[in-house]
Each structure stands twice: as C-alpha cells, then as structure tokens.
Backbone bond lengths (Angstrom), bond angles and torsions (degrees), N, CA, C in turn:
res aa  C-N    CA-C-N  psi(-1)  N-CA   C-N-CA  omega(-1)  CA-C   N-CA-C  phi
1 M - - - 1.426 - - 1.544 119.92 -
2 V 1.450 112.48 -41.60 1.404 117.15 176.69 1.525 109.94 -70.00
3 S 1.228 122.81 -28.14 1.533 128.19 -177.92 1.607 105.00 -69.68
4 I 1.284 119.36 -42.68 1.423 124.96 177.21 1.486 109.89 -60.90
5 I 1.298 117.90 -50.10 1.493 120.84 178.17 1.462 112.26 -61.94
6 S 1.324 119.62 -40.08 1.451 122.80 179.24 1.581 108.08 -66.57
7 V 1.254 121.00 -36.30 1.519 119.18 -177.49 1.570 103.93 -74.36
8 V 1.332 122.45 -42.21 1.420 122.58 178.43 1.562 113.89 -57.87
9 L 1.341 112.28 -48.25 1.469 116.65 175.10 1.505 114.66 -63.32
10 A 1.335 119.71 -39.82 1.447 121.56 -179.96 1.524 103.68 -68.26
11 A 1.242 127.30 -45.25 1.406 129.37 -177.11 1.619 110.87 -60.81
12 G 1.335 111.99 -42.29 1.545 115.24 176.34 1.525 108.18 -70.54
13 L 1.292 124.56 -39.83 1.472 123.18 179.93 1.560 111.34 -63.41
14 F 1.404 112.65 -42.88 1.403 118.28 177.04 1.471 114.24 -62.89
15 G 1.381 116.12 -41.79 1.377 118.21 172.33 1.457 121.80 -63.78
16 S 1.394 116.71 -30.55 1.407 125.74 174.69 1.528 107.22 -68.37
17 I 1.303 119.41 -50.49 1.493 125.23 -177.70 1.574 109.24 -58.58
18 S 1.318 109.89 -44.97 1.534 113.59 -178.40 1.565 111.24 -65.39
19 Y 1.264 117.88 -39.00 1.455 124.21 178.48 1.557 108.50 -61.02
20 R 1.346 119.16 -47.83 1.445 121.25 -176.57 1.531 108.39 -67.42
21 R 1.329 116.00 -38.89 1.511 123.13 -174.34 1.618 104.18 -66.80
22 S 1.334 119.35 -39.49 1.470 121.42 -176.37 1.518 108.23 -72.48
23 K 1.288 115.64 -42.30 1.482 122.99 -179.39 1.652 106.37 -59.89
24 R 1.246 118.43 -48.91 1.495 129.07 179.94 1.533 106.30 -58.12
25 D 1.257 116.44 -51.96 1.502 121.42 176.20 1.560 117.32 -59.70
26 A 1.322 112.71 -35.26 1.419 114.42 179.33 1.557 110.85 -73.34
27 I 1.332 114.51 -39.70 1.505 118.79 173.51 1.560 112.93 -60.50
28 Q 1.402 114.58 -47.02 1.347 116.22 173.94 1.561 119.68 -56.98
29 K 1.430 110.40 -37.34 1.487 115.05 175.00 1.500 111.54 -64.48
30 E 1.422 114.29 -44.77 1.580 115.64 177.60 1.554 109.00 -59.59
31 A 1.266 117.16 -45.41 1.557 117.33 -178.86 1.457 112.59 -56.30
32 I 1.381 116.46 -40.63 1.439 117.44 -175.49 1.531 108.65 -73.73
33 E 1.301 115.20 -37.17 1.473 118.02 175.68 1.568 109.96 -59.39
34 F 1.299 114.58 -41.13 1.519 119.90 -178.57 1.521 109.23 -64.05
35 L 1.284 118.87 -43.43 1.501 127.62 177.39 1.557 105.96 -60.89
36 D 1.219 115.88 -47.99 1.549 119.58 179.85 1.457 106.91 -59.59
37 A 1.284 126.58 -43.01 1.449 125.07 -169.61 1.652 103.02 -75.46
38 V 1.311 117.10 -46.43 1.442 117.71 -179.59 1.543 109.56 -63.13
39 G 1.248 123.46 -43.07 1.449 129.72 177.41 1.556 107.15 -61.89
40 G 1.282 121.22 -35.88 1.389 123.77 178.62 1.533 110.67 -70.47
41 A 1.302 118.22 -42.88 1.527 121.33 178.45 1.519 107.67 -63.85
42 L 1.301 119.13 -44.39 1.435 122.27 179.88 1.484 107.36 -63.69
43 N 1.203 125.86 -47.55 1.367 125.60 179.31 1.569 116.17 -58.05
44 E 1.386 109.17 -44.42 1.442 114.82 178.30 1.499 109.59 -58.22
45 A 1.411 122.44 -46.39 1.357 129.90 -173.13 1.622 106.01 -66.26
46 L 1.334 112.85 -51.36 1.478 112.36 178.51 1.516 118.56 -61.01
47 S 1.347 115.49 -35.92 1.435 119.32 176.37 1.529 112.83 -68.51
48 A 1.298 119.43 -38.56 1.401 123.25 172.77 1.485 117.43 -66.87
49 L 1.272 119.64 -34.95 1.441 128.00 169.33 1.557 114.89 -63.17
50 F 1.285 112.88 -53.36 1.504 118.53 174.99 1.522 110.89 -52.85
51 R 1.296 113.64 -47.26 1.533 121.38 179.45 1.465 109.26 -62.09
52 C 1.304 121.74 -47.90 1.495 124.07 -177.70 1.607 110.57 -68.23
53 N 1.286 110.75 -30.70 1.492 115.55 -178.54 1.505 109.56 -67.60
54 R 1.375 115.04 -37.94 1.438 122.28 -178.39 1.559 109.05 -77.14
55 N 1.270 124.31 -29.33 1.429 128.37 -175.54 1.516 108.71 -145.74
56 R 1.353 113.77 92.41 1.462 121.68 -173.06 1.490 110.76 -68.62
57 A 1.264 118.92 -10.73 1.435 122.89 -177.21 1.585 109.65 -72.87
58 L 1.318 113.48 -16.85 1.534 124.34 179.80 1.512 106.87 -73.95
59 L 1.278 121.98 -19.79 1.453 122.17 -173.59 1.590 107.53 -72.96
60 P 1.390 114.48 127.86 1.439 117.23 177.90 1.474 111.88 -73.34
61 E 1.242 119.94 163.35 1.462 128.58 174.58 1.586 107.31 -56.73
62 L 1.374 116.66 129.28 1.414 118.24 -176.90 1.511 120.30 -50.87
63 D 1.319 120.89 -34.60 1.439 124.88 -178.44 1.445 111.80 -72.65
64 K 1.372 122.69 -22.50 1.478 125.13 177.62 1.527 112.13 -107.54
65 A 1.317 121.63 2.47 1.447 126.93 -171.37 1.595 114.11 -57.05
66 V 1.330 114.09 -55.72 1.475 113.19 -172.65 1.486 112.42 -78.82
67 A 1.326 116.64 -25.94 1.428 118.54 177.37 1.527 114.30 -63.19
68 D 1.296 117.10 -31.81 1.473 123.24 175.03 1.547 112.58 -77.56
69 E 1.368 112.27 106.65 1.516 114.06 -174.80 1.590 114.47 -56.91
70 K 1.344 114.01 -24.86 1.491 117.50 -175.32 1.614 109.29 -83.51
71 S 1.307 119.37 -20.38 1.334 123.15 -173.83 1.606 113.95 -62.77
72 V 1.366 114.46 154.80 1.348 120.38 178.77 1.468 112.78 -61.12
73 D 1.390 111.03 -37.43 1.541 116.68 179.83 1.500 110.74 -61.94
74 S 1.293 117.40 -40.71 1.502 121.91 -175.93 1.568 105.54 -66.23
75 K 1.385 114.88 -45.13 1.520 115.84 -178.92 1.564 115.14 -55.71
76 V 1.365 107.93 -43.45 1.522 112.34 177.14 1.549 111.62 -70.62
77 H 1.269 116.23 -37.91 1.382 117.40 178.74 1.620 111.21 -64.11
78 R 1.257 116.89 -31.65 1.449 120.44 178.28 1.595 108.71 -61.29
79 L 1.268 116.06 -34.05 1.537 118.39 -178.46 1.609 107.85 -66.07
80 F 1.303 112.88 -30.86 1.433 114.13 179.75 1.573 111.72 -76.43
81 T 1.314 115.00 -27.95 1.531 118.86 179.60 1.570 107.22 -75.86
82 L 1.333 121.20 -22.71 1.431 125.20 -179.45 1.614 113.90 -85.01
83 R 1.385 112.86 -9.00 1.435 118.33 -172.76 1.503 114.07 -54.59
84 M 1.260 120.62 -51.96 1.573 123.02 -175.96 1.454 107.22 -65.50
85 S 1.376 122.11 -43.87 1.437 123.25 179.18 1.529 108.56 -59.31
86 V 1.268 119.07 -40.83 1.526 121.01 179.59 1.484 109.91 -63.28
87 K 1.286 118.64 -39.69 1.428 119.05 -177.45 1.560 108.54 -70.25
88 V 1.311 117.59 -46.47 1.468 115.28 -174.44 1.523 109.40 -72.15
89 K 1.242 121.40 -42.57 1.447 122.69 -168.63 1.542 106.43 -77.05
90 S 1.315 120.44 -21.90 1.495 123.73 176.90 1.546 104.72 -68.19
91 Q 1.306 114.95 -44.29 1.361 117.07 -177.91 1.586 115.29 -62.17
92 V 1.401 113.43 -40.15 1.402 122.18 177.93 1.481 111.08 -67.41
93 Y 1.351 111.66 -55.53 1.524 116.90 -168.52 1.494 112.30 -77.80
94 F 1.346 119.53 -41.77 1.289 122.90 -170.57 1.533 119.22 -110.70
95 K 1.451 112.16 -7.66 1.394 119.44 -179.27 1.518 112.25 46.00
96 Q 1.397 111.91 45.39 1.452 119.39 175.77 1.450 111.16 -141.48
97 T 1.450 113.92 162.54 1.490 115.38 168.80 1.391 114.35 -115.79
98 E 1.390 117.08 0.52 1.529 118.88 177.10 1.571 109.34 -65.76
99 F 1.232 124.30 -40.35 1.422 119.83 -176.95 1.480 117.88 -64.98
100 P 1.287 120.28 -45.05 1.461 123.18 173.07 1.508 111.26 -63.41
101 S 1.263 120.95 -30.29 1.439 121.84 178.80 1.574 111.28 -74.40
102 S 1.358 114.53 -36.94 1.483 116.41 177.19 1.499 108.01 -76.28
103 Y 1.371 122.92 -36.96 1.400 124.63 171.89 1.545 113.47 -50.91
104 E 1.338 117.31 -43.74 1.406 127.72 -178.79 1.571 109.79 -62.56
105 N 1.341 112.98 -52.57 1.486 120.54 173.96 1.536 112.96 -50.41
106 I 1.355 113.59 -52.63 1.433 121.06 -179.85 1.584 110.14 -56.56
107 M 1.314 111.53 -53.06 1.478 119.43 -178.65 1.546 111.62 -54.92
108 F 1.225 120.01 -43.29 1.450 122.65 -175.30 1.553 109.81 -78.78
109 S 1.385 118.39 -28.33 1.289 122.80 175.61 1.670 115.56 -68.87
110 L 1.320 110.19 -37.94 1.329 121.59 173.54 1.589 113.41 -67.28
111 S 1.266 113.55 -42.38 1.458 120.80 174.62 1.515 110.68 -63.62
112 D 1.281 121.10 -40.26 1.364 126.37 178.94 1.581 109.57 -69.11
113 A 1.287 117.02 -38.89 1.521 121.74 174.54 1.518 109.21 -57.93
114 L 1.429 113.22 -48.88 1.414 115.19 -177.13 1.560 112.03 -61.35
115 K 1.218 118.04 -37.97 1.473 125.43 178.00 1.556 106.77 -62.23
116 K 1.358 117.67 -44.41 1.407 113.70 -177.30 1.509 111.85 -72.91
117 I 1.343 117.35 -28.56 1.484 119.08 175.03 1.470 110.78 -62.89
118 R 1.368 113.23 -45.32 1.437 120.35 -176.30 1.533 111.36 -61.13
119 L 1.238 116.54 -45.05 1.501 125.64 -168.64 1.510 106.27 -94.05
120 S 1.302 121.47 -2.37 1.470 124.00 -174.55 1.559 113.70 47.11
121 E 1.310 115.51 47.16 1.389 123.36 -178.24 1.560 116.94 -83.08
122 S 1.367 108.94 -18.30 1.543 111.12 -177.72 1.557 104.47 -138.66
123 N 1.262 117.50 159.90 1.448 116.17 -178.32 1.594 107.28 -83.23
124 Q 1.268 112.32 171.01 1.512 120.22 -172.12 1.538 116.06 -60.62
125 S 1.331 113.19 -33.77 1.447 121.63 177.46 1.534 114.56 -69.41
126 E 1.371 117.30 -39.26 1.400 124.38 178.77 1.632 110.40 -63.89
127 I 1.358 111.25 -44.50 1.458 118.83 179.41 1.561 108.36 -69.99
128 D 1.239 119.46 -41.60 1.465 120.25 172.85 1.563 112.99 -48.62
129 K 1.477 110.36 -47.97 1.399 113.02 -179.49 1.492 115.52 -61.21
130 Q 1.408 113.03 -39.74 1.493 119.83 -179.25 1.617 107.60 -63.85
131 L 1.284 113.82 -46.85 1.491 116.63 177.26 1.582 117.43 -57.99
132 L 1.386 110.04 -39.96 1.454 117.55 177.37 1.570 112.25 -62.98
133 A 1.404 115.52 -43.53 1.384 122.55 179.34 1.565 108.05 -64.27
134 A 1.315 118.18 -36.48 1.485 118.07 -179.18 1.564 107.42 -71.46
135 F 1.268 116.99 -37.04 1.412 124.29 -179.77 1.617 110.71 -61.48
136 T 1.343 111.15 -47.58 1.474 117.24 177.81 1.501 109.97 -64.86
137 E 1.219 121.69 -44.25 1.544 125.09 175.97 1.618 109.13 -59.75
138 A 1.281 117.09 -41.03 1.441 118.91 -179.53 1.535 112.84 -63.23
139 E 1.460 108.93 -47.61 1.511 113.94 177.01 1.445 114.71 -57.75
140 A 1.441 117.92 -43.55 1.403 120.47 178.83 1.569 113.37 -63.95
141 A 1.314 117.09 -44.53 1.412 121.21 177.56 1.470 115.07 -59.90
142 L 1.312 110.85 -44.12 1.531 112.12 -179.73 1.524 116.80 -70.94
143 S 1.473 112.12 -34.27 1.429 111.79 171.24 1.439 118.62 -67.63
144 S 1.303 114.48 -34.24 1.582 119.23 176.88 1.526 107.84 -68.57
145 A 1.305 123.09 -41.56 1.439 120.95 172.67 1.492 115.64 -63.23
146 L 1.254 119.20 -35.52 1.412 124.29 178.67 1.544 111.00 -68.93
147 A 1.287 112.11 -35.94 1.501 116.82 176.97 1.558 108.63 -64.78
148 K 1.329 114.95 -42.02 1.472 115.78 177.96 1.532 110.56 -59.99
149 V 1.322 116.26 -38.31 1.405 120.53 -177.39 1.510 115.44 -62.03
150 V 1.400 110.53 -50.32 1.492 121.41 -171.78 1.535 107.06 -87.30
151 G 1.346 117.04 -15.60 1.509 118.62 174.74 1.574 109.69 82.99
152 R 1.281 117.73 19.77 1.505 117.96 173.69 1.466 109.34 -153.40
153 R 1.287 118.13 167.64 1.419 121.80 177.23 1.510 111.82 -71.29
154 V 1.460 107.01 140.27 1.455 116.93 -175.59 1.570 103.00 -121.71
155 D 1.368 120.35 119.48 1.441 121.73 173.32 1.437 110.83 -75.98
156 A 1.318 115.77 140.82 1.466 124.83 -178.08 1.594 105.56 -82.58
C-alpha cells in the first residue's frame, strides 16, 4: 500500500514539475521570438538609414514615404508602432524597465537621424556616428534582455 502511494505521489510531483518546466520554456521561447522581431525591426531601420545616409537619392518623396513598406520612413515608423508592445512585453518577459527605455532612446535617435538626412542638417560622418551609437545601444539592450530570458550573461 505504501509503495502505491509513493508511486502516485512521485508521478504527481513529476507531472507538476514537467508542467512548470514546459510553461517556463514556452514563455522563454515567446520572449526570444519577441526579441528577434524587435531586433529585426531595429536592424531594418538602421540598415535603411545607413544606406540612405550614403546615397540620399534613395530617399523617397516625403508625401509617399510611409505608405511605401520598403522605404526608410516606413521602417522607422514601424519602430513607433512597436513601442507599446515593447513596454508591455518587457514587463512580462524581462520584469524590467531598462529595455523599453533604451528602445525609446534608440527609436527617437533613429527618427532624428532620418530628419537630419532629409533636411541635410548634418554631414554624412556625423549621422554615421549617431547611427553607430544607436546600433551599439540596441546591441547592448537586446543582449541584456536576452540574458534576462535565458538566465545567464550573453556576450554581444
């Protein structure tokens, strides 16, 4: 009788542990997919900005810019559409506020760089430095968030 109770308790405990582990793994997978999507959006915007800074002829006309999905304006605009999602999911997945704060800094820096490119307010080298700083901040923020997800340090 004692052995039957022991087997039932062990099976129940094992089932409970397995359920918690699978739930944790599913959340971890969602968080990694979220970071991948955010990182992809940042990379697309940064790449388009670097490209347009090098060749300003690639800039679309301002009145058609956001409507064209492939334009640099559309890629920067997409970062703004992800802003609320980044805030909410960062609290859920990473339990931190640093990532959304960094994301907003990067987002506004890229928007400012686009404005400077459009208005030719700064020379190419200054804008490259601004874009490189945004890239470095994005890399650090994504690595830090990923480390929170996987529970260990991740080198960039």
